C-alpha positions in Angstrom: 3.3 34.6 -0.1 4.8 31.7 -2.1 4.2 30.2 -5.5 2.9 26.6 -5.8 2.2 24.8 -9.0 -0.9 22.6 -8.8 -2.4 20.2 -11.3 -5.1 21.5 -13.6 -6.6 19.8 -16.6 -3.9 18.8 -19.0 -1.2 21.0 -17.6 -1.0 23.0 -14.3 -1.9 26.2 -12.6 0.4 28.5 -10.6 -1.1 29.9 -7.4 0.1 32.0 -4.5 -0.5 30.8 -1.0 0.5 32.1 2.4 3.9 31.2 3.7 2.3 29.1 6.5 0.3 27.0 4.1 1.0 23.3 4.4 1.8 21.7 0.9 1.2 17.9 1.0 4.1 16.8 -1.2 6.6 14.1 -0.4 9.8 15.7 0.9 8.0 18.9 1.9 5.3 18.2 4.4 6.3 14.6 5.0 9.0 12.0 4.2 8.2 8.6 2.8 9.9 5.5 4.1 12.7 4.0 2.0 11.4 1.3 -0.4 12.7 -2.2 -0.2 16.1 -2.8 -1.8 15.1 -6.2 -3.1 11.3 -6.6 -3.4 11.7 -9.9 -5.2 13.6 -11.5 -2.2 11.2 -9.9 0.2 8.3 -11.5 -1.6 10.0 -14.8 -1.7 10.6 -14.6 2.1 6.9 -13.7 2.7 5.8 -16.7 0.7 8.2 -19.0 2.6 7.0 -17.8 6.0 3.3 -16.9 5.7 1.4 -15.5 8.6 -1.3 -17.7 10.2 -1.0 -20.2 7.3 1.1 -23.1 6.1 3.2 -22.4 3.0 1.5 -22.8 -0.3 3.4 -26.1 -0.9 1.6 -27.6 2.1 -1.9 -26.3 1.1 -2.3 -28.0 -2.3 -0.9 -30.9 -4.3 -1.1 -32.4 -7.8 -4.6 -32.1 -9.4 -5.7 -29.1 -7.4 -7.3 -26.1 -9.0 -5.9 -22.7 -8.1 -7.1 -19.2 -8.8 -4.9 -16.2 -8.4 -6.8 -12.9 -8.3 -5.1 -9.6 -8.7 -6.1 -5.9 -8.7 -6.7 -4.1 -12.0 -4.8 -1.2 -13.6 -6.2 1.5 -11.3 -3.3 1.1 -8.8 -0.1 -0.7 -8.3 2.2 0.4 -11.2 3.6 -1.4 -14.2 7.4 -1.1 -13.6 9.6 -4.2 -13.7 9.5 -4.8 -9.9 5.8 -3.8 -9.3 4.0 -6.1 -6.9 2.0 -8.0 -9.6 5.0 -8.5 -11.9 7.1 -9.8 -9.0 4.6 -11.9 -7.2 2.7 -13.9 -9.9 5.9 -15.6 -11.2 7.0 -16.5 -7.7 3.6 -17.9 -7.0 3.8 -20.0 -10.1 7.1 -21.4 -8.9 5.6 -22.3 -5.6 2.7 -24.0 -7.2 4.9 -25.9 -9.6 7.0 -27.1 -6.6 3.7 -28.3 -5.1 3.0 -30.4 -8.2 0.3 -28.1 -9.7 0.0 -28.3 -13.5 0.0 -24.7 -14.9 -3.1 -25.6 -16.9 -5.0 -25.9 -13.5 -4.1 -22.3 -12.6 -6.4 -19.4 -13.5 -5.7 -15.7 -13.2 -8.7 -13.4 -12.4 -8.5 -9.7 -12.6 -10.5 -8.4 -9.7 -12.1 -5.4 -11.4 -15.2 -5.2 -9.3 -17.3 -2.6 -11.1 -14.3 -1.0 -12.9 -13.9 -1.4 -16.7 -12.6 -4.7 -18.0 -8.9 -4.7 -18.8 -7.8 -5.1 -22.4 -5.2 -7.7 -23.4 -2.6 -4.9 -23.9 -3.3 -3.6 -20.5 -2.8 -7.0 -18.9 0.5 -7.2 -20.8 1.5 -3.7 -19.6 1.3 -4.5 -15.9 1.6 -8.3 -15.7 4.4 -8.5 -18.2 4.5 -10.0 -21.7 5.5 -13.5 -20.5 2.6 -14.0 -18.0 0.1 -12.4 -20.4 1.2 -14.7 -23.2 1.3 -17.9 -21.1 -2.2 -17.4 -19.7 -3.8 -15.7 -22.7 -7.4 -16.9 -23.2 -9.7 -18.6 -20.7 -7.0 -18.7 -18.0 -6.5 -14.9 -17.8 -9.9 -13.3 -17.4 -11.7 -10.3 -16.0 -14.1 -10.9 -13.2 -17.6 -10.5 -14.7 -20.2 -9.6 -12.0 -22.9 -9.6 -14.6 -22.3 -13.2 -15.8 -24.8 -15.4 -13.9 -22.8 -18.5 -14.8 -19.7 -17.1 -13.0 -21.4 -15.7 -9.8 -22.2 -17.7 -6.7 -24.8 -16.5 -4.3 -23.3 -17.2 -0.9 -26.1 -15.7 1.2 -26.0 -12.7 3.7 -23.9 -11.6 6.6 -25.5 -11.3 10.0 -26.2 -7.6 9.4 -27.9 -8.5 6.1 -25.2 -7.6 3.6 -25.6 -9.6 0.3 -22.7 -11.8 -0.5 -22.4 -12.8 -4.2 -18.9 -13.7 -5.4 -16.9 -15.1 -8.3 -17.6 -18.8 -8.5 -14.1 -19.8 -9.6 -12.7 -18.3 -6.4 -15.1 -20.3 -4.2 -14.7 -23.6 -6.0 -10.9 -23.4 -6.2 -8.9 -25.7 -4.0 -6.8 -22.7 -3.2 -7.7 -19.0 -3.9 -4.7 -16.7 -3.8 -5.3 -12.9 -3.8 -2.8 -10.1 -4.4 -3.4 -6.7 -2.8 -1.9 -3.3 -2.4 -2.0 -1.9 1.1 -2.2 1.8 0.5 -4.0 4.7 2.2 -7.7 4.6 1.0 -10.6 6.8 1.9 -12.8 3.7 1.8 -12.0 1.9 5.1 -8.5 3.2 5.7 -6.4 0.9 3.5 -6.8 -1.1 0.4 -5.7 -4.7 0.3 -6.7 -7.4 2.8 -10.4 -8.2 2.8 -11.2 -5.1 0.8 -9.7 -6.7 -2.2 -12.2 -9.5 -2.7 -15.2 -7.6 -1.3 -14.9 -4.9 -3.8 -13.1 -6.7 -6.6 -14.7 -10.2 -6.8 -18.4 -9.5 -5.9 -21.4 -7.9 -7.6 -23.0 -4.5 -7.6 -25.7 -5.8 -5.3 -23.1 -6.8 -2.8 -21.0 -3.6 -3.2 -23.9 -1.3 -2.7 -24.3 -2.7 0.8 -21.3 -0.7 1.8 -20.8 1.9 -1.0 -24.0 3.5 0.0 -25.1 6.6 2.0 -26.3 4.4 4.9 -22.7 3.4 5.5 -20.7 6.3 4.0 -22.6 9.1 5.8 -22.0 7.7 9.3 -19.9 9.7 11.6 -17.2 7.0 11.7 -16.6 7.1 7.9 -14.8 10.5 8.0 -11.9 10.7 8.5 -10.6 7.5 7.0 -10.3 4.8 9.5 -9.8 1.0 9.8 -12.3 1.0 12.7 -15.3 2.2 10.7 -18.6 0.4 10.1 -17.5 0.2 6.5 -14.4 -1.8 7.3 -16.3 -4.1 9.6 -18.7 -4.8 6.8 -15.7 -5.8 4.6 -14.4 -8.2 7.2 -17.8 -9.8 7.6 -18.3 -10.2 3.9 -14.8 -11.6 3.4 -15.3 -14.1 6.2 -18.7 -15.1 4.7 -17.0 -15.8 1.4 -14.3 -17.8 3.1 -17.0 -19.8 4.9 -18.1 -21.1 1.4 -14.6 -21.8 0.2 -12.5 -25.0 0.4 -9.7 -23.1 2.1 -9.4 -19.5 3.3 -7.9 -16.9 1.1 -4.1 -16.9 0.9 -3.3 -13.2 0.7 -0.1 -11.6 -0.6 -0.2 -7.8 0.1 2.5 -5.3 -0.6 2.6 -1.9 1.1 3.3 0.7 -1.6 4.7 4.2 -1.6 3.7 7.1 -3.9 5.8 5.6 -6.7 4.1 2.1 -6.3 7.4 0.7 -4.8 7.2 -1.9 -2.1 7.8 -0.9 1.5 6.9 -4.3 2.8 5.4 -7.6 1.6 3.2 -9.9 3.7 1.6 -13.3 2.9 -0.8 -15.6 4.7 -4.3 -15.4 6.2 -6.0 -12.2 5.2 -6.7 -11.1 8.8 -3.0 -11.7 9.7 -1.8 -9.9 6.6 -4.0 -6.9 7.5 -2.6 -6.8 11.0 1.0 -6.9 9.8 0.7 -4.6 6.8 -1.4 -1.7 8.2 1.3 -0.4 10.7 3.8 -0.3 7.8 1.2 1.4 5.6 0.6 3.9 8.4 4.2 5.0 8.5 3.8 6.1 4.9 0.1 7.2 5.0 -0.6 8.8 8.3 0.8 12.3 8.5 0.4 14.4 11.7 0.8 18.2 11.2 2.3 20.2 14.0 0.5 23.3 12.6 -3.0 24.3 13.5 -5.9 22.9 11.5 -6.7 24.5 8.2 -9.7 26.6 7.2 -9.2 26.0 3.5 -8.4 22.8 1.5 -6.8 23.5 -1.9 -6.8 20.8 -4.5 -5.0 20.5 -7.9 -6.9 18.2 -10.2 -5.7 16.9 -13.5 -8.0 15.8 -16.3 -6.9 12.2 -16.1 -5.9 10.2 -13.0 -6.5 6.8 -11.4 -10.0 6.0 -12.7 -9.0 6.9 -16.2 -9.0 9.7 -18.8 -11.6 12.3 -18.0 -11.8 11.8 -14.2 -11.0 15.4 -13.6 -13.4 16.7 -16.2 -16.3 14.3 -15.6 -18.3 16.3 -13.0 -19.4 13.3 -10.9 -15.8 12.0 -10.6 -14.6 15.6 -10.0 -16.8 15.8 -6.9 -15.8 12.2 -5.9 -12.2 13.2 -5.8 -13.0 16.2 -3.7 -15.0 14.0 -1.3 -12.1 11.5 -1.1 -9.7 14.3 -0.3 -11.9 15.5 2.5 -12.1 12.0 4.0 -8.3 11.8 3.9 -7.7 15.3 5.3 -10.7 15.7 7.7 -8.5 15.4 10.8 -6.5 18.4 9.7 -9.4 20.7 8.8 -11.5 22.9 11.0 -15.3 22.4 11.0 -17.1 23.7 7.9 -13.9 24.3 5.8 -13.9 25.8 2.4 -12.6 23.8 -0.5 -10.9 25.4 -3.5 -10.3 23.0 -6.4 -8.7 23.8 -9.7 -10.6 21.6 -12.2 -11.0 22.0 -16.0 -14.7 20.8 -15.5 -15.5 21.1 -19.2 -18.2 18.4 -19.2 -16.1 15.8 -21.0 -17.6 12.7 -19.4 -15.5 10.3 -21.5 -18.7 8.3 -22.5 -16.6 5.4 -23.8 -15.1 4.6 -20.4 -18.0 6.0 -18.3 -21.1 5.3 -20.4 -23.7 5.8 -17.7 -22.3 8.9 -16.1 -23.9 11.5 -18.3 -27.4 10.2 -17.5 -26.6 9.8 -13.8 -25.6 13.5 -13.8 -28.9 14.4 -15.4 -30.8 12.3 -12.8 -28.9 14.1 -10.0 -30.3 17.4 -11.3 -33.8 16.2 -10.2 -32.7 15.5 -6.7 -32.5 17.8 -3.6 -30.0 15.5 -1.8 -27.6 12.9 -3.0 -29.4 10.1 -1.1 -32.4 10.5 -3.3 -30.3 9.0 -6.2 -30.8 5.5 -4.6 -34.3 5.4 -6.2 -32.6 5.1 -9.6 -30.1 2.4 -8.9 -32.1 -0.7 -9.9 -33.3 0.7 -13.2 -29.9 2.0 -14.3 -28.1 -1.2 -13.2 -30.5 -3.3 -15.3 -30.3 -1.2 -18.5 -29.0 -3.3 -21.4 -27.0 -0.6 -23.1 -25.0 0.1 -19.9 -24.5 -3.6 -19.1 -23.4 -4.1 -22.7 -20.9 -1.2 -22.4 -19.6 -2.8 -19.2 -19.4 -6.4 -20.4 -18.4 -5.9 -24.0 -17.0 -2.4 -24.6 -14.6 -1.8 -21.7 -16.8 0.7 -19.8 -17.4 1.1 -16.1 -20.5 -0.6 -14.5 -23.5 1.7 -14.1 -23.5 1.4 -10.3 -20.0 2.8 -10.2 -21.4 6.2 -11.0 -23.7 6.0 -8.0 -21.0 4.9 -5.6 -18.8 7.8 -6.8 -21.6 10.3 -6.4 -22.2 9.1 -2.8 -18.5 9.9 -2.0 -19.1 13.3 -3.6 -22.0 13.8 -1.3 -19.6 13.8 1.7 -17.9 16.9 0.1 -21.3 18.7 -0.1 -22.1 17.9 3.5 -18.7 18.5 5.1 -17.6 21.6 3.3 -19.1 25.0 3.8 -18.5 25.9 0.2 -16.7 24.3 -2.8 -15.2 26.7 -5.3 -14.1 25.3 -8.7 -11.4 27.4 -10.3 -11.1 27.5 -14.0 -14.2 25.5 -15.0 -14.6 25.6 -18.8 -18.3 24.8 -18.5 -19.3 26.4 -15.2 -22.9 24.9 -15.3 -21.4 21.5 -14.7 -19.8 22.8 -11.5 -23.1 24.4 -10.4 -24.8 21.1 -11.2 -22.7 19.4 -8.6 -23.4 21.9 -5.9 -20.2 23.8 -6.4 -19.5 27.5 -7.2 -17.4 28.2 -10.3 -14.9 31.1 -10.2 -12.5 32.3 -12.8 -9.3 32.6 -10.7 -7.7 31.2 -7.6 -7.4 34.7 -6.1 -11.1 35.2 -6.5 -11.8 32.0 -4.7 -9.5 33.0 -1.8 -11.2 36.4 -1.6 -14.6 34.7 -1.4 -13.3 32.1 1.1 -11.9 34.8 3.4 -15.3 36.3 3.7 -16.5 33.0 5.2 -13.5 31.9 7.3 -11.8 35.2 8.0 -8.8 37.0 6.7 -5.5 35.2 6.2 -7.0 31.7 6.2 -4.8 28.7 7.1 -4.5 26.5 3.9 -3.8 22.8 3.4 -2.7 22.3 -0.2 -2.9 19.0 -2.1 -1.1 20.0 -5.4 -1.2 16.7 -7.2 -4.3 14.5 -7.0 -2.8 12.2 -9.6 -0.4 10.8 -6.9 -1.4 8.4 -4.1 -2.5 10.6 -1.2 -1.9 10.5 2.6 -4.2 10.8 5.5 -3.7 14.0 7.5 -4.5 15.1 11.0 -3.5 18.0 13.2 -3.9 19.0 16.8 -4.4 22.7 16.5 
């Protein structure tokens, strides 16, 4: 046996796992590619030689209106050479060289249904200079609930609703920044996923963040060939059909420290084609060992969606579902999941105002899919929309979309044990079994999968994760 420290609440938990357990940690189970030595120069080169598109200086001229959209605080880092900090100033240089007046440039944070970013958050990851120069009406959060800023484009051929930020459609040039990282939703973030989830409305997003798409056989494990990904492409192309020019994408492939492994610019489809193989070298891990019977997860209280993600029971289950989607290729059928989570019922109502009621509604349901009957009412509730638009809270549909990912965990796993839950009823309310210790969970798991189970351990859910597969 060997000792492994995994994340748990506000600190950690020491557990003992078999010697043959695979611990998914950089430098242990896999090695990450080396980051770019000079991400600034790499970004400059990408802008000078875009893929499938003329350079920016040939796309626009004096008097043109330009929108630069960028991802929110959830991913991408805030260090001095992070993708947003590096790329936006270089884009401004290109636009200035094209004769664009800076007053004709607008920065839009593509929050989708995430909470709006505060001015200090913009400053933290865009840098003080950019935040100050564009402060006011030229540095804004996308607002999917503002009827004056949303354009109804129509529907795709398969009937997906397309409603998008009006400034993006009406701009002479819409530039979008993205992060190409492993993602349980459609394989990778970046590319067309960025505008389809960041610049649309909840009515558009629920066309793909829904059981009808997410519970298909091709959604798990994570794949760029899924029905979900095809929907994103069709929605993105539908948006482009209403625009004056196609999106000019600038995507960076990032490692677990949010450092650039590659930078690509140009047409979104070409950028996806170039960036995904680089992202795969960091993201796709193939285990030589046999597939695992048990997936072990270490969950902190706070990670990418914000404070309380690991204690909010809906987000707890979402993180478990996401982990299964990423690791499904390395798990035997009907695996057992053991997750260390404080699960103390702290929903963080300030950030996640609708989650508590969504949890209560779930207690009335036999299956996750039944929650769909509550979507329209919850997403029209003035108090939740006010919390989203004015008080920096998540949109009410976000809770539904997260619960649907959690439903994958309930369907895929034989049993989910929550170790160390401070309020065990919340674990039970999500269809999980609370246990006091890790050893107790292993004992219970062994009764289901056999003695000496093979374990796959994800010790730090706070870090960007990999996609895992195995042949055994």
